[in-house]
N, C-alpha and C positions, 0 to 999 in steps of 0.2 A: 290258332294257324301257327304253324311252325318256318322255321328264319328259312325254310329250303320253299316253300309252299309261296312263301312271301315273294322270296326272292325271282320263281319262276312265273310270279305274275308279274310283278313287276319288268320283267322281260319282255315277257308276252305286249305290255301295253308298251312299252318301248317301240318295237318292232313295228306295232299298229301304227303308229303315230309319225312313228320315221317312212312307214310303207301312206299314207297319208300327206304328209308332208310332199313327196316327192312325188307324187303325183300331182300338187296341187301346182308343184314347180312345172310340172312336165307342163300340163295342159295352160296354165295361166302365165308364165314366163316366156319358153319355151317354146311353149307352142307345134310340139311334136311330142304326139300323146304315145306313138312306138316308143319314145326315148323314157320312158319310165318303167318298161318292162327290163332295159336292162339293171338296172337299180334297185329293181320290184325280186328281182331272179338271184343278187346277190346278195340282198337281205336277206332271202328267203333259204339260201344253201349256207349262210352265215348260220340260221336261227337253226339249220339241220346238224350242220357241222356240232354246234353246241348242244344240241340232245345227244346228239353221240356222244362225247365227250360224257355228259352226265351220265348216259347208262353206264360208258365203261366205269367211269366211278363206283356207282351202285354195285357192278357184278365184281369188282376189287373189294370193296366194303364188307360186302356179303363171305366170299371168298374169304377174307382174312377172320370174321366174325367164325365159320365154319371152322378155317383151323385152328383158331383160341379153343371154341368151343373141344376140338379133337382132343387137345391135348388135356384140358383138364376133367377128360373122364379115367375115372379109373379103371387102368388095365382088370378085361375082367376074360374069364377060361375061356378058350376054343369048347367047340361044342364039344371035341373030342376027349377032353382033357377034363378030369375031374380033380376036385377044388379040394387044396388041404384040411378043409376044413369036416369031411365025410369020411 
């Protein structure tokens, strides 16, 4: 399992544990079940924001790898040009 997969799994576990704890607090201590939705919604939006940032990081890494690959490929003659070997 890679480091990124481990962090993703850990983050999901943390989010679920926080959601359960806030639900239990809302039901047992505050006795206001609807109060949980505000907290749960905030946690869910933060999770989506985190996934959005991670997706952009992956896109940036892929683009950087593509640029690196393009700079290491030797120049090829275009279709209309003849090479000097002929």
